[in-house]
MARPA-118263 format. One line per field, with one value per residue (C-alpha): residue number from 1; x, y, z. Coordinates in Angstrom, 2 decimals. Layout:
BEGIN
k	NUM ...
u	X ...
v	Y ...
w	Z ...
***
This chain:
BEGIN
k	1 2 3 4 5 6 7 8 9 10 11 12 13 14 15 16 17 18 19 20 21 22 23 24 25 26 27 28 29 30 31 32 33 34 35 36 37 38 39 40 41 42 43 44 45 46 47 48 49 50 51 52 53 54 55 56 57 58 59 60 61 62 63 64 65 66 67 68 69 70 71 72 73 74 75 76 77 78 79 80 81 82 83 84 85 86 87 88 89 90 91 92 93 94 95 96 97 98 99 100 101 102 103 104 105 106 107 108 109 110 111 112 113 114 115 116 117 118 119 120 121 122 123 124 125 126 127 128 129 130 131 132 133 134 135 136 137 138 139 140 141 142 143 144 145 146 147 148 149 150 151 152 153 154 155 156 157 158 159 160 161 162 163 164 165 166 167 168 169 170 171 172 173 174 175 176 177 178 179 180 181 182 183 184 185 186 187 188 189 190 191 192 193 194 195 196 197 198 199 200 201 202 203 204 205 206 207 208 209 210 211 212 213 214 215 216 217 218 219 220 221 222 223 224 225 226 227 228 229 230 231 232 233 234 235 236 237 238 239 240 241 242 243 244 245 246 247 248 249 250 251 252 253 254 255 256 257 258 259 260 261 262 263 264 265 266 267 268 269 270 271 272 273 274 275 276 277 278 279 280 281 282 283 284 285 286 287 288 289 290 291 292 293 294 295 296 297 298 299 300 301 302 303 304 305 306 307 308 309 310 311 312 313 314 315 316 317 318 319 320 321 322 323 324 325 326 327 328 329 330 331 332 333 334 335 336 337 338 339 340 341 342 343
u	-0.05 1.13 2.61 0.98 3.11 2.73 1.05 2.97 0.50 2.01 -0.16 2.07 1.47 4.62 6.41 8.69 9.53 12.77 14.55 17.71 19.10 16.62 14.51 11.63 12.66 10.25 11.62 9.90 11.65 15.29 14.56 14.59 11.57 11.75 13.07 11.49 12.56 10.74 10.62 8.52 5.66 2.75 1.75 2.27 -0.46 0.06 -2.46 -2.62 0.14 2.92 5.24 7.45 10.60 10.72 13.22 11.03 8.20 10.31 11.32 7.99 6.73 9.41 9.08 5.30 4.43 1.18 0.90 -2.27 -2.64 -5.70 -6.97 -6.33 -10.10 -9.59 -10.92 -9.39 -6.95 -4.86 -2.93 0.70 1.31 4.09 3.86 0.30 1.06 -0.69 -1.82 -3.43 -5.82 -7.04 -8.08 -9.68 -11.72 -12.75 -13.98 -15.96 -17.89 -18.15 -19.87 -21.88 -24.84 -25.76 -21.99 -21.68 -24.78 -23.72 -20.85 -22.81 -25.61 -22.84 -21.42 -24.54 -25.91 -22.35 -22.87 -26.01 -25.53 -22.18 -24.39 -27.13 -23.76 -23.20 -26.58 -26.78 -23.60 -24.61 -27.82 -26.46 -24.16 -26.68 -28.67 -31.78 -34.58 -36.18 -32.71 -32.03 -35.48 -35.18 -31.41 -33.06 -36.22 -34.06 -31.78 -34.78 -35.66 -32.12 -32.55 -34.89 -33.40 -30.43 -32.43 -33.99 -30.50 -29.23 -31.96 -31.91 -32.78 -30.84 -28.37 -30.50 -32.84 -29.97 -29.03 -32.49 -32.10 -28.85 -30.27 -33.16 -30.66 -28.63 -31.62 -32.71 -29.20 -28.43 -32.18 -30.95 -27.06 -27.87 -28.98 -25.76 -23.62 -23.29 -20.69 -21.30 -24.75 -25.01 -21.46 -22.05 -25.63 -25.74 -28.91 -28.09 -25.85 -24.25 -21.03 -19.26 -19.35 -20.36 -22.61 -22.10 -18.94 -19.91 -20.03 -16.63 -15.63 -17.09 -15.79 -12.31 -12.04 -13.69 -10.98 -8.43 -10.38 -10.81 -6.89 -6.24 -8.58 -7.21 -3.72 -4.93 -6.60 -3.68 -1.36 -3.11 -3.60 -7.30 -8.27 -9.68 -11.77 -14.12 -16.32 -19.55 -22.12 -20.72 -21.27 -18.03 -17.27 -14.19 -11.92 -14.08 -12.45 -15.56 -14.48 -12.90 -16.26 -17.47 -15.19 -15.89 -19.62 -19.09 -16.21 -17.44 -19.62 -17.40 -14.03 -14.90 -18.22 -17.23 -14.32 -16.04 -18.73 -15.38 -13.68 -16.96 -18.31 -15.38 -14.34 -11.18 -12.08 -13.52 -16.39 -13.76 -11.46 -14.19 -14.72 -17.28 -16.48 -17.93 -21.28 -21.82 -19.03 -17.83 -14.21 -11.37 -8.48 -4.86 -4.75 -8.07 -7.02 -3.94 -5.73 -8.01 -5.23 -3.41 -6.31 -7.28 -3.38 -3.86 -7.11 -5.60 -3.40 -6.44 -6.76 -9.79 -10.55 -11.13 -14.68 -13.73 -9.83 -10.34 -7.12 -6.34 -5.40 -4.79 -7.85 -5.63 -5.25 -9.05 -8.91 -5.66 -7.38 -10.74 -9.01 -7.11 -10.52 -12.06 -9.01 -9.30 -13.07 -12.81 -9.67 -12.08 -10.28 -13.71 -17.19 -18.15 -16.83 -16.61 -17.26 -16.81 -19.32 -18.28 -19.15
v	-0.05 3.62 5.59 8.87 11.80 15.28 18.03 21.34 24.16 28.01 30.25 33.11 36.48 37.00 33.74 32.63 29.23 28.11 25.03 24.29 21.11 18.53 20.44 22.85 25.86 28.58 31.94 35.24 38.24 37.23 34.94 31.03 29.72 25.81 23.22 20.21 17.19 16.65 13.22 13.56 15.72 14.42 17.99 21.76 24.13 27.98 30.33 33.73 36.13 33.29 33.33 29.87 30.20 28.49 25.76 24.88 24.49 22.08 20.28 19.53 18.85 16.16 14.72 14.36 16.75 18.72 22.56 24.21 27.94 29.39 32.50 33.41 32.04 28.72 29.38 27.59 29.71 27.71 24.09 23.17 19.34 17.72 15.41 13.78 10.30 6.76 5.04 7.26 4.16 4.79 8.33 7.36 5.10 7.23 9.74 7.10 6.10 10.13 10.33 7.30 7.94 4.17 2.99 6.08 5.53 2.36 4.60 7.52 5.74 4.02 7.66 9.11 6.14 6.34 10.10 9.84 6.89 8.56 11.77 9.49 7.99 11.63 12.46 9.00 9.93 13.27 11.87 9.93 12.64 15.55 15.68 17.50 14.93 17.17 17.42 13.92 13.26 15.83 14.17 10.56 11.25 12.99 10.07 7.82 9.95 9.64 5.87 5.67 8.53 6.10 3.04 5.23 6.48 3.15 1.97 5.39 4.64 7.59 10.22 12.75 10.77 10.07 13.80 14.37 11.76 13.47 17.15 16.35 14.09 17.33 19.30 17.00 16.86 20.50 21.39 19.44 20.48 23.31 20.48 18.86 21.88 21.73 24.17 27.67 27.91 31.39 32.18 29.01 29.12 27.60 29.07 26.86 26.43 29.32 30.12 32.95 34.29 32.28 34.27 32.85 31.01 27.32 27.77 29.23 26.48 24.00 25.69 26.04 22.17 21.33 23.35 21.05 18.16 19.03 19.61 15.95 14.53 16.22 14.92 10.90 11.04 12.65 10.11 7.30 8.39 9.59 13.12 15.23 17.37 14.63 13.24 11.19 12.93 16.35 17.97 19.28 23.01 24.67 25.03 22.54 19.14 17.22 14.01 15.11 16.78 13.47 11.59 14.38 13.68 10.19 11.77 14.79 14.03 11.74 13.59 17.16 17.69 15.62 17.15 20.37 19.44 18.41 21.67 23.52 21.12 20.76 24.32 24.21 27.43 30.54 32.99 35.29 34.13 35.28 38.50 40.03 41.34 43.79 42.75 40.11 37.21 35.78 35.18 33.61 34.96 33.43 31.98 30.32 29.26 27.65 25.82 24.11 22.88 21.79 19.90 18.63 17.29 15.48 13.84 12.65 10.23 8.46 4.77 3.06 -0.05 0.57 -1.11 -2.66 -3.56 -4.81 -3.35 -0.73 2.63 6.35 8.31 10.60 7.64 7.04 9.83 7.79 4.45 5.42 7.05 3.49 1.75 3.64 3.70 -0.35 -0.18 2.03 -0.06 -2.84 -4.76 -4.45 -5.29 -2.20 0.42 0.13 3.67 4.59 3.60 4.92 3.03
w	0.29 -0.94 1.75 3.25 2.67 3.83 2.23 2.78 3.11 2.82 4.43 5.58 3.41 1.26 1.62 -1.34 -2.15 -4.34 -4.99 -2.87 -3.74 -3.44 -0.97 -1.20 1.11 2.20 2.91 4.53 3.32 4.13 6.83 5.91 7.51 6.42 3.95 3.60 1.17 -1.92 -1.61 1.69 -0.22 -1.52 -2.44 -2.16 -1.64 -1.66 -0.18 -1.11 -2.19 -1.91 -4.76 -6.24 -8.15 -11.65 -10.31 -7.27 -9.93 -12.29 -8.95 -8.04 -11.32 -11.91 -8.77 -9.28 -6.55 -7.28 -6.71 -5.81 -5.47 -3.57 -2.53 1.38 2.00 -0.05 -3.80 -6.35 -8.63 -10.47 -10.14 -11.53 -12.54 -14.37 -17.55 -17.22 -15.92 -16.55 -19.90 -22.23 -23.05 -19.66 -20.10 -23.43 -21.68 -19.16 -21.94 -23.38 -20.23 -19.56 -23.01 -22.85 -19.93 -19.77 -18.90 -16.45 -14.54 -12.74 -11.17 -10.69 -8.83 -6.48 -5.63 -5.19 -2.59 -1.01 -0.39 1.25 3.02 4.60 5.32 7.35 9.52 10.16 11.41 13.53 15.11 16.03 17.26 19.80 21.17 21.78 24.84 23.82 22.93 20.03 18.54 18.46 17.33 14.34 13.27 13.27 11.12 8.73 8.87 7.75 5.16 3.86 3.92 1.53 -0.52 -1.07 -1.91 -4.75 -5.96 -6.20 -8.78 -10.57 -14.27 -15.22 -14.13 -13.99 -11.70 -9.59 -9.71 -8.14 -5.27 -4.59 -4.23 -2.17 -0.05 0.65 1.33 4.23 5.35 5.50 6.89 10.16 10.08 12.80 14.78 14.77 16.23 20.27 20.61 20.94 19.04 18.72 17.46 14.91 13.98 10.59 8.51 5.05 2.97 1.27 -1.06 -2.82 -0.11 2.69 4.98 8.54 10.64 9.46 5.78 5.63 7.77 5.48 2.23 3.45 4.28 0.75 -0.84 1.21 0.10 -3.26 -3.36 -1.95 -4.62 -7.73 -6.73 -6.20 -9.64 -11.47 -9.57 -10.97 -14.05 -14.54 -16.03 -13.20 -15.71 -16.89 -14.54 -14.39 -11.99 -12.74 -16.35 -17.90 -17.67 -18.67 -15.33 -12.96 -12.24 -12.46 -11.92 -8.38 -7.88 -8.33 -5.38 -3.16 -2.85 -1.46 1.01 1.76 5.02 6.48 5.87 5.63 7.62 10.41 11.14 11.05 13.32 15.68 15.83 16.60 19.27 20.80 20.84 19.47 17.10 18.42 16.72 17.33 14.87 11.80 10.52 8.03 4.87 2.65 1.00 4.02 3.80 6.45 6.60 8.72 10.02 9.80 13.10 12.69 8.96 10.44 13.48 10.43 8.56 11.48 12.29 8.67 8.54 12.08 10.89 7.93 10.07 11.86 11.01 9.80 8.16 4.40 3.94 0.32 1.13 4.71 5.68 7.83 6.10 6.96 6.63 4.12 1.88 1.38 -1.39 -3.31 -2.55 -4.15 -7.10 -7.71 -7.43 -9.91 -12.33 -12.03 -12.84 -15.89 -17.12 -16.71 -13.98 -11.31 -12.78 -10.35 -8.92 -4.97 -3.34 0.34 2.27 6.21 9.32
***
């Protein structure tokens, strides 16, 4: 099994990354802050005003270290990769499946069913943790509704029908998301999903952690030779990593949402770490962003038993394992794609 390597997040504004032999060096002004051997890196994420030297970019591309550039708040800007990896025949087959609704339907049904099932697990775990009987009942009722939605999605007769079940399940899930918050409920009130900009602290956290997950999934897809831009559930759109968004759907609740709830409910972050921008958008301050990234990196070290492989692996390897299993299915080595069903 592949080893879980590190993802280096550079968040200090004005940082400059350059090559120093076989290491990535980070300078702020004239001061050297960090040197990291390139062979220990899985990926590199530059947040905001962080610049890179051409030799450093070349080193990372040669060694298969993908580099993502994000805004300070986590909005995707660009990604730099080396030569395309993998067999061209794999990508050609991926494109054929994506163009054929009948061939893509089994993968879409599995991804949507897994997303709904994993969302249901999050609701049931929260129901066991809350002390308010009404909140517990609301969460369990929503989980029951998701059970039916998952069954319907698993036997959808078209991709559009599967998308419909996904949308309905998402509405049910987020309608009770606020009931899962047990920390500072005044500061971290959730009034519904909002993006660009997020309109409350919970949405700011969700969008930020989703950006972290997206980076890891894109890196995983590139590493196994699949094209992150061509998906089965999400339609093609210039600049959108549709296949990465496909895999995000099944992993979002287990890897991202659960982390956000843990950070809030254990009071690991404070409401004072957020500011309101012009236009009503909520943004995290630098210290809060660093705390979230640190918690994300620690979360990736947790070990689980993979439901398909029946092996214990770090949680951070789940995107790679799912990308690998999807590639094997596309090649024809697996009759069906085994999506990640969290337990």
